[in-house]
NUBA-908512 format. One record per residue: x, y, z of N, C-alpha, C, O, CB in turn. Coordinates in steps of 0.02 Angstrom, whole numbers, padded with zeros to 5 digits, always signed. Glycine has a CB too. Example, Ala and Ser with C-alpha at 12.3 -4.5 7.8 and 13.67 -1.06 7.14 Angstrom:
2
+00660-00284+00390+00615-00225+00390+00660-00165+00390+00712-00166+00423+00565-00224+00452
+00642-00112+00354+00684-00053+00357+00645+00002+00394+00670+00057+00402+00704-00030+00286
***
This chain:
78
-00045+00353-01193-00051+00275-01172-00013+00260-01115-00034+00223-01071-00028+00225-01227
+00049+00289-01115+00098+00269-01059+00074+00303-00988+00086+00281-00932+00177+00296-01079
+00040+00361-01003+00011+00388-00940-00041+00354-00905-00045+00352-00844-00014+00448-00950
-00088+00322-00953-00141+00278-00925-00117+00216-00886-00136+00201-00829-00184+00255-00980
-00071+00181-00924-00046+00125-00890-00007+00145-00819-00011+00112-00766+00001+00086-00940
+00029+00198-00827+00067+00225-00764+00015+00232-00705+00025+00205-00651+00105+00301-00779
-00042+00269-00717-00091+00277-00672-00125+00215-00647-00142+00208-00588-00136+00319-00699
-00136+00167-00697-00160+00104-00673-00111+00060-00629-00131+00022-00585-00180+00067-00731
-00052+00069-00645+00002+00032-00602+00006+00062-00535+00017+00023-00488+00073+00036-00635
-00001+00133-00523+00000+00158-00458-00065+00128-00425-00063+00101-00370+00004+00237-00457
-00120+00133-00460-00188+00103-00418-00182+00036-00410-00200+00014-00355-00259+00114-00455
-00160-00006-00454-00142-00079-00439-00096-00094-00375-00108-00138-00333-00105-00106-00501
-00042-00050-00373+00013-00059-00320-00024-00043-00256-00019-00083-00209+00080-00008-00330
-00058+00008-00252-00101+00030-00190-00143-00022-00169-00142-00040-00110-00146+00090-00202
-00180-00049-00213-00232-00094-00195-00203-00161-00180-00231-00192-00135-00283-00099-00249
-00150-00189-00209-00105-00241-00191-00083-00233-00122-00088-00278-00080-00048-00244-00236
-00059-00179-00111-00024-00170-00043-00081-00182+00018-00072-00216+00068+00009-00088-00039
-00139-00147+00000-00201-00161+00047-00223-00227+00056-00238-00252+00111-00260-00127+00024
-00223-00256+00001-00251-00328-00004-00198-00373+00043-00218-00404+00093-00253-00357-00091
-00133-00373+00024-00085-00414+00061-00086-00404+00134-00079-00451+00173-00019-00402+00038
-00095-00334+00155-00099-00322+00229-00157-00352+00260-00157-00370+00319-00099-00251+00244
-00208-00356+00221-00275-00383+00248-00276-00457+00260-00320-00484+00294-00332-00368+00201
-00223-00492+00230-00223-00562+00244-00208-00578+00311-00175-00538+00345-00178-00596+00205
-00232-00638+00339-00219-00662+00403-00153-00698+00399-00144-00746+00362-00276-00706+00428
-00106-00674+00440-00046-00711+00447-00039-00756+00505-00089-00765+00541+00007-00666+00448
+00019-00784+00519+00021-00830+00574+00016-00789+00644-00014-00814+00692+00089-00874+00569
+00044-00731+00647+00037-00693+00706-00022-00650+00709-00029-00615+00759+00093-00655+00716
-00068-00647+00661-00124-00611+00663-00125-00551+00601-00158-00554+00549-00127-00583+00736
-00083-00503+00621-00076-00445+00575-00134-00397+00564-00174-00392+00609-00061-00471+00512
-00142-00361+00512-00202-00314+00508-00264-00348+00505-00313-00322+00531-00199-00270+00449
-00268-00404+00478-00331-00434+00470-00367-00444+00537-00428-00452+00538-00322-00498+00435
-00332-00444+00592-00357-00444+00656-00398-00386+00673-00448-00391+00709-00306-00451+00701
-00376-00325+00646-00414-00264+00657-00479-00269+00631-00525-00237+00656-00382-00206+00630
-00488-00305+00582-00562-00308+00545-00600-00366+00571-00648-00387+00538-00557-00318+00462
-00584-00392+00625-00623-00453+00651-00600-00517+00629-00638-00565+00637-00692-00451+00633
-00540-00526+00601-00517-00588+00585-00487-00631+00640-00475-00691+00632-00472-00579+00535
-00476-00599+00696-00449-00637+00751-00509-00667+00792-00495-00708+00835-00403-00592+00795
-00569-00649+00782-00629-00675+00820-00645-00741+00787-00669-00783+00826-00693-00624+00819
-00638-00759+00725-00658-00819+00693-00615-00871+00706-00554-00864+00702-00665-00812+00626
-00649-00934+00724-00611-00997+00731-00605-01030+00664-00648-01021+00622-00643-01045+00781
-00550-01071+00652-00536-01102+00589-00553-01165+00599-00508-01206+00608-00468-01097+00565
-00620-01187+00600-00632-01257+00613-00624-01297+00546-00594-01351+00547-00705-01266+00644
-00651-01271+00487-00642-01309+00426-00595-01277+00377-00606-01275+00317-00705-01319+00394
-00541-01253+00406-00486-01225+00358-00501-01152+00355-00522-01119+00403-00487-01259+00282
-00488-01127+00295-00496-01050+00283-00570-01037+00267-00606-01077+00237-00448-01021+00220
-00590-00970+00292-00653-00959+00282-00662-00937+00213-00615-00939+00174-00678-00915+00329
-00728-00915+00194-00743-00904+00127-00712-00826+00111-00687-00811+00057-00827-00914+00115
-00718-00784+00162-00695-00728+00155-00615-00730+00137-00593-00691+00094-00713-00693+00213
-00576-00772+00168-00501-00779+00149-00495-00809+00085-00457-00785+00044-00459-00821+00200
-00528-00859+00072-00522-00884-00001-00541-00829-00058-00509-00824-00110-00572-00948-00011
-00589-00795-00042-00607-00732-00094-00556-00677-00092-00541-00643-00142-00681-00696-00075
-00530-00669-00031-00475-00619-00027-00409-00648-00065-00376-00612-00102-00459-00602+00052
-00394-00710-00055-00343-00744-00096-00352-00729-00173-00308-00706-00209-00347-00823-00083
-00414-00746-00193-00423-00741-00265-00423-00675-00291-00404-00667-00349-00482-00772-00284
-00441-00625-00257-00444-00548-00272-00370-00534-00279-00347-00505-00328-00482-00499-00209
-00331-00556-00226-00260-00542-00226-00222-00560-00284-00180-00523-00309-00231-00572-00173
-00238-00621-00307-00203-00644-00360-00221-00609-00426-00179-00597-00468-00213-00715-00364
-00281-00595-00432-00303-00565-00497-00272-00495-00505-00248-00472-00557-00384-00559-00501
-00275-00461-00438-00242-00381-00438-00171-00392-00455-00143-00352-00492-00246-00337-00357
-00135-00451-00428-00060-00458-00430-00050-00472-00511-00001-00446-00538-00030-00526-00376
-00093-00508-00547-00080-00526-00621-00095-00465-00663-00064-00449-00714-00125-00589-00646
-00148-00430-00637-00149-00355-00677-00096-00311-00668-00078-00276-00714-00208-00311-00657
-00062-00308-00604-00014-00267-00586+00046-00290-00633+00078-00247-00662-00002-00269-00509
+00061-00355-00641+00113-00381-00674+00108-00366-00747+00158-00346-00778+00117-00451-00661
+00046-00375-00777+00026-00355-00844+00045-00275-00863+00070-00255-00916-00054-00367-00849
+00028-00239-00811+00037-00164-00820+00111-00157-00829+00132-00122-00874+00010-00119-00756
+00154-00189-00788+00224-00180-00791+00258-00201-00857+00306-00172-00882+00252-00216-00738
+00226-00257-00882+00252-00286-00947+00234-00240-01004+00276-00227-01046+00222-00359-00961
+00165-00210-01008+00146-00168-01065+00182-00100-01054+00196-00067-01104+00065-00160-01070
+00197-00080-00996+00234-00017-00988+00311-00022-01013+00340+00024-01042+00232+00003-00911
+00335-00081-01000+00407-00098-01025+00402-00101-01098+00448-00076-01130+00436-00169-00997
+00349-00129-01132+00347-00132-01203+00343-00070-01235+00381-00052-01280+00294-00170-01224
+00293-00034-01209+00281+00036-01233+00350+00086-01231+00372+00118-01279+00220+00068-01185
+00374+00083-01173+00432+00124-01168+00492+00095-01218+00532+00132-01248+00455+00126-01090
+00492+00034-01221+00546+00016-01272+00535+00031-01345+00581+00043-01384+00559-00054-01268
+00475+00029-01360+00453+00044-01425+00449+00123-01432+00453+00146-01489+00382+00010-01439
+00444+00160-01382+00440+00238-01386+00504+00263-01395+00507+00320-01419+00411+00272-01323
+00566+00230-01381+00639+00253-01392+00657+00238-01457+00713+00252-01477+00690+00222-01346
***
């Protein structure tokens, strides 16, 4: 069980890093590499940015839940 949550934590960590780097920052960032710099923000953030925000929040919550569950499992295992 601990191994499964450890693997999930590694996957969520890598996914979270990738998602955070894809966000459009004030100076551009990696999101400009994927065409983010070509868009004009007339009406605020685009649908893609809002969906990226939502996905990042969900993955972040899953990452946090994995850490909590791993901590509980390790404490009960000792």
